[in-house]
Each structure stands twice: as C-alpha cells, then as structure tokens.
N, C-alpha and C positions, 0 to 999 in steps of 0.2 A: 388488306384481306386478314382470316383468322386463321394460322397455320398451327398443323402438330405435325410432330416427325416421329419418324418411326423411331421406336428405341433399339431394334434389333430383330434379325431377320431370320435369323439358325439359332439363335442360342435360347430367347426363355421364349414357354408356350404359356401363353394367357390364356388362350381358348380352352384350355382341360383341366380340370381339377386334379385328375391324377396325372404324374408326368414320370416317364420312366426314367434310368440313367442315360441311356444313349441319347445321341445329339439328334436334333431333329427341325427341319425347316417349319417354323414355327414365325414368320413375321409379325414383329411389333410395327409395330410400326407405321364411178362405175360411170371425157366424165364420165362415170355411172351417173354422174350426176350422183349417186346412185341414183339420180331420177331425172338427167338429161332424159333421162331414159323412160320418166314415168308417165311423161307426157301423152295426151290424146287426141288428137288434134281435132281442134272443132272444125265444121263445115260452116260456121257462119261467113258472112259476106260484109264486113262494116263497111259504111259508104265513107268518103274520105271527109264530108261535113263532119261525122261523129269523131273519127279520128280528129279533125282539127279540135273540137271540145275535148277531147282526152287528156290537148296537150296540159291544161291547167287541171295540176290534181288539186285540189283542197286539201289543207297540211293539220287543221287539228279539228276534227270532228271525233263525238264519239265514237267508240268500237263498237262496230254492229255486225262485226263479220263472225259474230259466236254466233250458231245456231243451234241449241240442244237437238242432237242428233236423238230419234227415236229408231230403238231398235226392233219395236214392234210394225216399223213401217219397212224397214230397210228391205226385209226376203218376203216373197210370196209364199205364205204358209200353208197356199192351194196347193202348190210345187212342192215346195222344199218344209215338210212337214216337223213341227221341234222333236227331235229325241236326242237326250243327254248326249247318248252313247254314239249316234251313227248321223250320216247326211245321206238323206233323202232324195230321191227326186222321184214322182210318182205320175208322169207325163211322157210320154216317150218325146224329147226334146225341148222338155218343160223350160230347160235353160238354154240359152245363146249356146253355138256349140264350142265354139272356142272357150265359153267360159265352164261348161259344162266337162270338159277336158280337163282342165286346169285342175276344178275342184275337187274331181274324182279320179286326178293321176295317183300312179302310185309310185314309191322310192324306198330303197334302203340306204341311199345316198351314194352309192355305185353306180346300181341300173336303176335307170326314171323308165314308166310307161304313162304316155297321158291316158286320158280316160277314153281315147276310140273306142267304139264297138268292135267286139270281134270280127263280124261280117265284112268290114275296113272300108265301108261305104260312108259316106255322110259324116264326114270330117272335117273339121276346120283347120287344123295342124295334125297328121300325122307326127307322134313324134315317141322316139325310143333312145332314150340317152345311155352314153357310159360316162361316167365322168372322168375327167381329161382327155377324151378324146375329141380331137380337134383338128382341123387344117390350118395352116397358114398361108398368108397370100402377102403381097408387098405393098404398104400403104403409100399410096399417092399426095404428095401432100401440095395443094395451089402454090402455096412461095416455102421453099426448103429452106431448111435453117437447122446448124447444128446438133445435134442430141436430138432430136425429134425421134419418135419411136419410128421404126422404119416396116416392122411384120406385124401385122395382124394378124388374129386369133380368133375362131370360130368354132364353136362347139358344132360336131357333126351328129350327123343323124344315123346312130347304128341301125345294121339290120335287123328288122322288125318283125318280131316272134308273135306278135298278137293276132296274126289274121286266121281265124276258122271260120272260111263262109258255110252256110249253109244253103242246099237248096232240096225242094220239096215239090216231086214228079217235075222235076229240073227249072223249076221255077226260084229265083233267088230272092234270100232276106236280103229286103233293105229296108231300115227300119224307117226310113222317112217318108216312106210311101205306101208302107205297109197299114193292113189292117189290125188294128193289136187292142187289147183288154186286159185287165188286172196287170196295169205295169207297175213297177218299182225297182229303180237302180238305187242301191244302198253301199255306201261304204264304212264299213264299223270299225270302230278305231281300239275295241280291245282286242279284235281278231285279226285287224290286220289283213280282210280281203274285200274285195269289188266284188258284187254281185247283183244282175239283174235278170231280172225274172217277167214273162208275159205270157197271153193266147196268142198265137199269129193267126189269123184267117187266112189261110192262102188265098190265090186266085183262084184255084179249083173250089174253094168252098168249104175243106178242111181244116178241122181247127188242131194245132199244136203247140203244146205249150216250151217255150223252150227256157234253159234256163244256162246261163254264162256264171262262172268264178273267176276270178285271177287276183294274183298275190305275189309280190316281190316281197322273198326271204331275207329278214333280217338275222337268221343266223346262218342262214349259208347263204353267201356275199354274192358269188356268182350265178344265183338261182331265180328263175321266177316261174311258177307253176299256174295253168288257167286249163278251167274245163265248159265244156260244153254240154247239154243235155238236153235230148229232143223225146217229147211223151206223146204218142200219136193217139189223140184223144176219140177220135168219131170216126175214122177210117185210116185204110190201108193206105199205104204211100212210098212211092220211091223214095228213098232219102239218099243225099253226098253229101259229104262236110271233105272240104279240103281247106287243107291246114299249110299254112303256109311260112316262110320267110322272106321277106321282100327287101331288096334294097330301095328304100324310097328316097335316101339322098340322090341317087344315080339315075336309079332304072323307072320302070312304066307302073303305075297306079295301075289296077282294076279296070280301066277303059282305056288301055293303052295310052295315055295319054302320057306322055315325058311330067318327070315330077316338076313340082314347081319349085323355082329357087325361093328361099324363106327370105323374108325383107326387103321385098321389090319396092315397096313403095319407100319415101322418104320419110323413116318415122327411125327416130333415135334410138326408142327401146329395143328394135330389134335387131335380130343377127344380120350381118352383110350378108351380100347374097354372094354366092359362091359361082362364078359363071362355069367353071370348067370342071370339070367329073375329081369327083372328090377321092370316091372307094375305087381303089384300082383291086380285081380281080384276082384272088391269090391262092386260095384253095377251093376246092368243093368235094362231097364226097358224099354217096348215100351208105344205106345198111342195104344188106342183102333180102332183110323180112321185110324191105318197103314205109319201116317208120323210122328211122332214124336219119337227118340229113345234118350236113356240117358246110357254111359257107367262112370262108376266110377274104378280109380285104386289107391292102394298105392303103395310107392317107399319101396322095399324089405328093402332098409339100410337106407336111410335116412328118411323114416316112411310119406314122404309129399304126399298130394295126391291132386287127381285129377279128376274132372267132368267133359266130354262133353256132351253135346245135339244138334241134328241139329231136324228140324221142315221144314215144306216144303207148297211151293203154286204150286200146278199143273193146268195150263192151255191150253188149245187148241181152235185154231181159227181157222175153216174149213171156204173153200169158199163161200159154202151155208149157212152157220151159225149153221149148225147142230153140233148137239154134241155128237160123236162117244165113243162107252164104254170104260171107263178105269179101267183097272183089275189094283189096288194099292195090294201090298203083303208086309210081314214085317217079319225080322226075327231078333232075337240079341242071340248071342252068346258073350261068354266071351272076346273074344277080336277083332270082327268085329259086326257092327249092320248095317241091308240094311234095304232099302224101294225101292221095284221096281215098276215102273211105264209101263202097256203094253197095247197098243193100235194099230188098225189097222187103218191108217188114208190115205185120199184120196190126190192126187195131189194137192198143193197149200196148204195143212195145214200148220199150223203155233205151235208148241209146245212149250211148256216156262216152266221151274220149276224153280222156285227161292227158294234157299236152308237158313235158316238163323243158325246159331251156335253159341254156348254161352259158355265160358272155365271158370271153375274156379279152383283154385287152393289154397292150405294151407300147414304148416307147421304143424298144429294141428288138424283142423278140420275132421272131420269123411268124409269119401267120402258121405254117404246117406244126409249129411246136403248139400255137394255141389252140388251134382246130383238135390236138392230142388231148392238151387239159379240158377242153368243155368235152371229150371223147368219156374222159377220169371222170369227171363231176355228175355226168348223167349214170354212169356205170354204179356210183357211190348213192347218188339221192335216189335215185330208182331202186335202190334196197328199201328205202324209207319208205315210198309213195307219197302219192300227194296228200291222203289223209295226214300222214305220218307229218309233212313237211306242214301243214295247218293246225296242228297240235301242239308242234314245235314254237311257232309263230305265237300261238295265243298264250304259251307259257313265256316264251322271250316279252309279249306285252302286257303281262300281270305283273310282272318283275319292275318292267319300266314305268309304267302307272301308280306301280306303289311307290315310287320314290318321286314321281314328277306330277300329279295330279294336283289340279287348283281346285278345289269346290268352291262354288257360291251357292248361298242356300239359298233356297224358293227364287229362284233365277234359272229357268230351265233354258229359257233362248238366250241368255250370254253364257250362261253353262257350254252347251251343244258349240255356241262361237266359240270360246275359250279351247275347248278340246280339240276343235279341229284346228287351230292353230296350234298346238301344242303340237300335235300329230306334224303337222309340217315342218315344223322344227325337227324333230327326231330323223323325220323321213329323208331330211336332208344331209343329217350330220352322221348317222348312227354308224355307216360302213365307209364313209368317206374315206376314212384311213390316210392311204398314201398321200389323195388329194386335197385340197380345200372344199369348202362348202359355195358353192357359186349362187350368184345372189336372185337367182331363180331356182334353186334346186335343182332336181333332175326333173322340172315337171313344165319345162317349156324352152324357148332360144332365147327369151328375151334377154338384153346386155351377152348378148354372146356367149353366154354359159362362163362369164369371167366369174373373178374371185375378188373381192372389194374389201374396205374395211369395215362394209356389212358383219363380216364374221365375228370380228374382234368385241366390236364394240354392244354389238345386239343379239349376234347368237351364243358365244362362248359363255357369258354367264349363268344361261339356264344349263347350259351343258357342265359349268363347273359344278352348279351346286344339287345337279341331279347324276349325271352320268360322267364323273371326271377322266374315266379313259377317252372319252370321245373329245371332252377339250385339250387334253395332252397330245392328242392324236393331231387338235388343228395348230398345236404350238409347235407341233414339231415338224408340220408341213412348210408353215414359215421357216424353221431353222434350215431346210432343207434347201431353202430360196437363196439361202445367207449369201453362197458364191457370185449369184447372178446378182443378188442389192450389193456386193463389195464392186462388182463391177460398173453396176449403173451408176451409182456416186461418184467414181473414176470418172464417167465419161462426162459427168456434171461438174468436175473443178471440183468435189467436196472429199473429205475424207471419209472412213465410216463405211457406211452399208444405207443404201437409200432404197427402198422396198418399193415395187413396181405398184401404180395404182388400181390398173385395173390390167390382168393376166391370166391365163392360164396355167401356163410353161415356164413360167418364174421371169419373163422378160417383159418390159412395158407395153402394152398393145394400147394407151390412150392417142390417140393421133390430137385432142384437144387440147395442150399442153395448162393452159388458162387454169381448167378445170379438174386436171386430171395431174398430172406432175408436179405440179406447183400444192396439189395437196399433200407436204411434206408430214403432214401431221400423222399419216397411217405409219410410220415409224412407232410415233410415241403410245398412237393406239394398240400395235403388238405389244410393247412391253407392259400396257395399260393391263392388258387381260391377260399376261403372261405372269404377273405379279398376283393380279387377282387368282388365277388357279393356283399358284404357287402358297399364297397366302390360304386359302379356303382346302388345298388337300394336304400339305408338307410333304409335299415331295420337293424333297433335298434331292435325290438325282437328278432330276430335270435342270435344276436351277444352276448347281455347281457345272454340268455338263452345257447343254445344249444352251441353258438361260444365260448364262455368263455369253456366251459369243453374242446373243442377241442386244444382253445391254451393253456390252462393249461397242459393239459394233453401232449401235443407235446413238449413243453417249460422244462417239465421235462424230460421227455425221451431224450432232446437235451444232458442237463445238467450232464443228466449220463454218455451218450456215450462219451463224447467229456471230454476234460481234459485241463487244465491250465499248461503250462512249468513248468520247475522248476524254473524260473524267473518271473513266473506270468505276463508276459509279453503277449503270445500267447496263443489263444483256438484252441486244436487241434483236428481232430478228425480222427482216425485210422480204418482201417479193413473196410471198406464200398465197395460199388462197384456204381459208379454211372449210367446215364445213357446209358452210353457205355456199353455193354457186351461182350465185344473185352477186357476190362480190369479190371478185378475183385478182389475184396478183397485189397484195396488199402490205403495208406493214406493220407489223406486231400485232396479227391476229390473235385475238384474247385467248381462246380455243389452245391453238397452236402454242403458244408462249405457255398458258400454264403446265399445258400436258408434255412439252418438251421438259418444262421445269421438273415434272416428276419425275420424269424419264432419265434426267441427269442426276435427282439426288436418288433416288433408289439405284440406281445405276454406284455411284459412288458408295452405298452404305451396305452394300452386297461385298462390293471388294474389298472394303475396310474392314469385315466382319469376315472375310475370309481369310485377310491375314491374321484377325487375333485368333479366330476358332478353327481353321482347316490351313493352316500353313503350306501344307504338303500340295493343295490345289492352287493356292495362290500363287505357288512360284511354279507351279505349270502355266498358270493361266498370265502372268508377266513374262515368262520365257517364252511361251508361243504367240503373244502380241506386242512383245516389248514396250510392254506398258510398266510408267513409274507411277512413282509416290505423287510426285508432283503433277502429272494429268490427272490421278484423281480428284487432286486438291482443285485444280482448277475445274472439274465439274462441278464440286460442289460451289466454287466461288460464282460460276453462271449461274445457278438455282437458286443461289441468294440473292442474286444481285438481276436476276430475272425480269427484265419491265412487265409489267402491269396495267395495262390502261387505266387511269379512273379519271370520271369528270367530275369535279367537287361541285359545280354548279347545279350538276344535275340530279347525280348523288347517283350515277350509274358506270358500269363499265362499257368504254365504247369496245363498239365488236371490232373496230380497228381504226389507226391511226387517224385516218379519212371518214369513216362513217358518220361523226355528226356534222362534218362540212356539206353534206349531201341536203338535198332537200327530199322531206319526205313524203312517200306515196300513199295516198291514203285509198286502202283497199275496201273500204264501205261505197265510193265513187259509185253511181249504179251503172255509171260508163264503163267502169273497170271489172265487177264483177262477173260478168260473164265471159271475160276473156282471160279464160284461165287451160292450161297455165301459161303465165307470161312469155316464157319463153318461147312459147311458138304463137306472138300476137308481135312482138317487140323485139327489134333489134338490142343483141347483146348490149349495145352502147346506151342505148337509152337504160335500160334495167340497170347498168352500172354505176349511172346517176344518181342513184334517188336512192333514199333508206327504204329497203324492199328486201326481204328475206325469203328465199326459198325455203330453209332447213332451218330449224333451231341449232345454232350457233354458240353464242355466249347462254342460252338457257340450258344448252347439255354440258358443255363447262360446270356451269352451276350443280348439275346432278354427277357429275364423274368426279370433280373435285369438290364437292359438297361439304369438306370438312374444311377448306380454306375459303369459303366465305361467311359472311355473318348471315343470320335472317335476313335483317334490313337489307342487306347487298340484294339479298335474293329476290327479296320484295320488289324491292324499286327496279332491278333487272327484266326481273318475269314482266312485269305491266309495261315498262316501257317496251320492249321487244313485241309482246303479244299483236299488239296492232298491227304492226309490221310483218308478220310472218304471213307467207299466203299458203301453205298448207300444199304446195304444188311438189312436195316431196311426201312420199308415203316415211319416211323415217323421223318424221318431224312430231308428228301427233304423240304418238307414245312416250316420246319425252317432255314434250308438253305437259302431258297427262300428270306423268310421275312431278315433277315441282309443282303446277298446281295443287297437287293432293299434299304436297310436303305444306303450302303453304294456306293450306284450310279453303283455298278455293274448290267447291265442291263441285258446280255448278259446271266449270271449266275444266274439270279434272274428269268428269263424265264423260264431257262432250267430247274430248280430247281422245278418252280412252275407247268409246266407241267408233270415233273415224278408224283408228290402228285395230278394234278386233273385227269391224265388216270391212278393210279395206279389198278385199278380194272376194270375200261371201255374197257381199252387194255391190261388188265392182265398182267401188266409190271414183278409183281414179281413171276406171274406162280401160284399162288395159289390162285387167287380169287374165285376158285369152292367152297372153305373152308366157305368162306362169306365176306360179306363186312368189307373193312380196316375203320371201324370207326372213327380212331384218326387222320387217314390220311383227310379224310373228312371234320373233325373239323377243320385240319390244312390248309385246302385249303380255307375253309374262313376266315381266321387267315393269310393266304397269301395276300387275296385280302385288308382286313382292312388294316391290320396293314403292311404288307409289300408294296404294290403299292399304298394304301390308308393314308399311313400314318400313322395309329391312333397309339397315344401312352396313356395310363393311369396307371400311376406310381404314389402310394399312394392317389389315391385320387384326383389328376391333370392332367388335359388330355390336349393333342394335338396331331395337324393334320398336317402333312409334307409329302403330295404325290410324289411317285416317278413313274409318271404312266407309263409304257413300252413305246417303241418307236413303233409306229404303230395303236397302240389304241388310239382312238378320245375320250373316254371318259370313265368315271365310275364311279358308284351310289351306294350308301350301306347305312344303316342305323343304328343308334346306340342309345338305348335306356339308358337315365342316371336321375334316379329320376323320373321315370315314365314318363320322356319328350322324345319323338322321335325326333332325328335330322336326318335329312337327308344331305349326304354330295355328291354332283359332282364335278368332278375333270376332267377337260377339257384343254388339253394344257398347259399353267403356270397359269392357274386360278382355284380357288376352292370358289365354292359357298356353305354356310351353310344356312338352315333355321330348323326354330322348325316346325315340321310337324304334332305332335299333343302333348297336353301337355299344361297345367293352367297358365305357366308360362315360364319366360326366364331362360336362363341355360350360365352359363359362371362365370366369366372370360375364357376360354379357348384359348389357344396359336395356330392358323390357321396362318400358311407360316410365324410364326416369328411376328405374330399382336396378340396381346390381344384384344379380342371380346366377343360382347355378345349376344347369340344367341333368336332371338324373331322368329313371325312369317312371319316377310318378309323377302325375300331372303337376302343374303350378301354376297358378292364376293370380294375374297381379291387376287390379283395378288401376285404369288410367285415370290421370289425377284430373285432367281437363280436355274437355271435347275441344274440335276444331271451330275455329273463330269464324265468324260470318262471314259470306263476302264482303268483298271491297266495293 
C-alpha cells in the first residue's frame, strides 16, 4: 500500500496561509448489524425443491445485480410532489401510516416526535422520545458464557403531548374515516415546522377548515410547540378540543385498550418488547386556571426520570368581534392529563389553541425536580410565545443551511431528497449534546434507540465540516463513556478501553457477540472521527484533554488484542468481525487492521509531539497513565508491522485470512435474488461458508484510508467485491457510490447514490416505519461531497478532485476548515473555490491537481482530464 505519514499534529499549520505565533492544533499529517436490523421479513414460502436447487451456487457469472435506480419512479409524485424545500403529502394517508410517521417526524436531537396526527388516532406507532431515556432488562442467553452482555437497554416511549383531539357537535375527527378535501401535509426544511390542513365535512354535513402546526425547537432544547386552528365555514357548531399528555408506554390509548408492546413480532430491527410496566408515576400537578398540567415518571429498572408539562393559549375570533363563553376544565391522572376547551361558536368563527410543551429527563434527579424545571421552562418560553419560537427556529435554520446546504443544479427531485436527508442528520444530532446520536435518531424505536459506530463513520464527518460544535459534542459523549470502556476491556481480559458495540448507557447490550462485541473496530472508528474533527477544527484543547485519553485507551487495547508473529515481523489481529456481518470472528480483517494501524500511529504521533511541544501536558499524561517512551515505541512498531492481507495472484486485498478460501455466492442467481436479506432466509453457518458480503468492508477501508492504497489496488478490490455485496445493509450503498465515483464508474456511482438517497423516502429496505436510517442520510452527504464533489481529507491534508455525474450541470457544497467556510462549485470541467466566510486564507489545497490558496476572491480551476469510461 502507498502510505503517507503525518508530519505533525500541533506544530505546523499548512491549511492556512496566515498563521499567528500562538500554537494551534493543525494536524499534518447495531449486532446493529447496524442491519441485522435492516431486514424486512419477506412472506414468501419457498418449496423444498427450490431450496435444493439453490444449494448449487453458480460461481463465475457476469455481474447483473446492478440495475440503475430511476429516481423518477421511486416516489408517487401525485401523492408526494416535488418541492426542493419541503416534503409534501397531498392525500390523507397517501403514504403507509408507519412510513409517513417516520418521514414527517420532528426532532432536535433531544426530543423526538413521530408524525402522528394530533387527533391521536390512525397511527402505526405512537412515538415521543427523549434521547437517552431508556429501560433496562436482563438478557437471557440460551447458552451462557463469561463476559456476555448481561443487561439489555431499550428506548422508552416518553409521555406523549402531541394529542389535541377535535370534536364538532360531539363527533370526533378521525382522519382515517373522515370526509375531507383540500388536504396537504408538509414539512418545511427552512422553517422546521410540520403543517397539516384540510376541510372536514362532518357527519352532520358542516364544513370545517382544520389547520395544525407542530415544531420541535432547535434553539430551545427542551421545548416543542404545536397549534390547532378550527374555522367554521358554513354553520354554527359546538366545538371541543381536548389537549392531553398520555403515557402511551404503559397506559391506555383513546379506545381504552392497553398500550401495545413494541416489537412483539420476531424482527431484529425493532426494540425489544418490555413486558412489565416501565414508567412508574412519580409526580402530577395541574394549575388553578386549568391550562397547565405536569406528569412525572421514574423508569422501573433503569431508574431514569422524566417530566412533561403542557401549557395553552386559547383564542377565539368571531365575525362580529363578540367573545363567546368558553368552558375550560381539567383532569389529571397518573397516566393522562387533559385540558378541555368547550364553546358554542357561530359560523365564520376561527378558534386557535396553541400548546407549549417542556420535557426534562435525568439519570439521577427526582421527578419533582424535573417537574420544577419544566415549569420554569414554560414560564420563560411562554413570554416568547409560539410565533416567537417559530421565528427563532427559522433564523436558526437559515444559519444552518448557509453552512450545510448542498445544491444540485436542475435536478429538483434529487435536490428535494438531498435536503430531506441533510435535515434528518441535523434533527438527530443538533441538541444531542450529552447523549449520542441513535441509529434511528429520535424518529422511531428501531435498534432499541441504541448508539453504534454509525455516528463516528457516517454522521460526524458532516457535523465536523458544517457544525463543528455538534461534532465535538459527539466526541465528548464517547469520552464520557471511557470509564465503562476500561471496565469492559478488563472484563474481556484486554488492556485499555473497549467501547460497546451497541449501547445507550455505556454498557454493552449486544447479546450476539459474533456480530456485536467482536466488532472491535469501533475503537478505531471513534479515534478516526475524533482526529478528523481535530484536523478540521484545530481544537487543540480537546485533543490535549479528552482526546489523549481516547488515544491512549484505544492504543493500549489494540496492543493487548493483537500480537507479533514468531519472527516479530508482522502484527496480527485475530478473532474479530469487521463491518461485514456476513463474515464473523475472522483473523486479520483488512478493515480492522488498517483502522487499528491508523489508531496506533496517530496515538504515537500525538504523544511524541506532546513531548516535544507540550512538555507540561506530556508529563501530566505520562504520570496519570504511567506511560513510558518504550510503550509509545511499541505502538509505532505495531503500526509499522501491521499485517495487511494481499493476494498476489488475484491482485486484491482479501477481506480476511479465510475469505478467499470460501465458495463464491453468485447473487445474480435468479433463485437467490428474491430471497433478501439473506440473513432471514439462510442459517448463519450457510452464509458464513460463502464469499458473500452484507455491507462494504474492504471498500469502506479504501475510502476511509484512501491515501494508503493505490488507484490500481482500489480498482481491483472494488471490482472483485462489488458482485459479492448484497446491499442488505443501508450502510453500504453510499460507500460504494463514493469509491465508484473516484474510479470513474459513473453509472454504478449514481446507482448506489440513489439507493442511499431514497432508502427511507422510497422505503427501499421495507422498514422505514421503524425510523430514519440516519447513517445512510449522513452517507448521502458524503456521497455528494467526497464522491461526486471529490473532497478528501487525509491527515490534515486537503484535496478536491470532482467526479460530476453525467446529466448534472453543477454541484455546490461547503466545508468549514479552521473556522473558515469554503464554497466549492463544480460545473462541467471546472471547479470554483472561494472563501465564503472567515478571516484568513485557507491552503494550500490541491484542487484538480493544482495547489491553490483559497481566499475571498473566487478561483476557478480547469480539470485536466474527465472521468474514464465505464469498465
């Protein structure tokens, strides 16, 4: 492999033309399965004869499993018309209920609300979530063993404050069977507001215009706001609105049926069913004026607490300006709090109920204290009002899109989908802060609300280059887990720190260790993401404090896990699982080895530079961890001697030591094609015996460690593994798109890009109802910026070498480096770069083979060669 080594991590700033004299950090130099979980179980019954026929897998047929995805055919545009800044639904329940609830979900990274209707009925899964709020339960292993995960963790359904039920002449609105016209539901990415409007013809023949709005605030972490507006169009009517907080986790629904346990069917995507009561009532209160209520709970096993408060503003506007009598009443019980507003109103009356909701949660604080915090929050935001909150939301998002938008010229359908995906990333991460970014964000219970490596590899690059503070929060969250990681490593007889494969509270909760705990690469993934952030931000303070703890803990882990061979020439790592979960517990997984190599090398480089340039910080680190120069030298030796498997005969990097010894599984066999994902149709041992891949493994290494492989190696590896990759994982297509674009394989790059772009919007994996695939959304941004946009960032060195798809007239994206925002515009064979925001020039950066300094004046570079034709 071609290798480059960092020249320095703190001393030399090569990314800016003007450098002050102060020292700065400028480096030179799920199982998630996340998709054992991605599987939608197919209901096909296969005959024994067909099963027997399938045992003989043809080995060497041409690759036919690429079928270019047609973006125009993926979504029904009569139901979801194209709008570059909104997602729209034009027919009531035009989308399947669960899918619509996911696509129109709102979140700020702390609070999440599925797109359930305010009347509360006709829902697939009612969902309101608080990041980190979870219940624990004992894992029962069929065959126990030392060190297996002991305690499961599952996201809990927080008290649901979305309900605002409407009754006209005592008849309830239920959209599923109501007679409605002029319907539209829309989610505006610039305003961050979910709106719904329609005209309801009541059973009595009256026409009523119903408009609702809902918003989860980015600026106010603990606040959601919603409104319901009713206009009587052609008749007087009796109107009642019942606004509620409901414990849907344990209580009763609107039909007085017990809340259904989530995930009762056998489906590895979903949260485990919690059989016992989860939320134990701990507090309830109501105000004298009948418009504010608070409920508080404690989780039975985890001990976490949560409180929810709602407050209301009720207004009536009649045609003649008179004020009708409004009866306000209130009831509060352990599992439901209600505020009812009753009035008789004349035709032409407009009735509006605004509802502000506050949520607070904690691992230790009592529910009474959280209730007090909710009250205090409502007192403060009540002075701002719903209109003020919406104005603040729009301003916040304007700043976000200024630094984050990716523009695809003259491709409105793709543009809409791209912005929806970017919207999902920021919804999942913006106010996560002291928590992680769950694999489904806060849009569903898929994967039990767990955090995986998805965050570091797929989500944080976007945050690093658009919202660095949010990336820092994600890194610090991992640092907060270090104590548990040290303990987990010790439990498995390793030194250093081992981060959990899937978790909420820092403890490992993956019961399937072969595709869970064995994915040790998560340690290196965290370090990789952290260093990408440090290089791009120049955050030396974080590196010297939290960062060194992470580097040292993970480096010691790799030295404990791996070993030098008898001749002390190669450093090997055995019994691990790479990103591909169709090949588990293998020796020398290429991805794991190259990432561990990076981890060890960068840890040694940082410590050595600290000794040279930060002697006081170096002494503190060595004293705190009893670190010696000899130990750091051993890290370097292991990195230098890391075994990187390569097959000279085939000219490729084997995925692991055993991979090429297995029989190839031909995915183009028509008997195999419909049976996807494989994990739901074949025993794991059957899958493990074949050369078949669930998600990009070697190809992911080619991207992340691209400066350590030659173009020839990348091409050979890509062409070998592409026919073997099933696409059963939503994490795969975006990575394959990036590498295909780099290699000039335009059709394949676009095919994979569209698969990632529409994985949720078109429900390509059949399970979007369980929540958004946040990692894939992050991968969409990377496909545009790293793939078609050609951006690369190895060891603090930056380059831009675009690969614009045929048919695209232009692409614009932005990256922030050391506080300076650069705008990159690709058109045809030219690249324009300009410093859009910042107080100093940036560079040198290689742009289309030319070394340039980027300043406030636009600079256009002509690309020397267009992409090569398809192989």
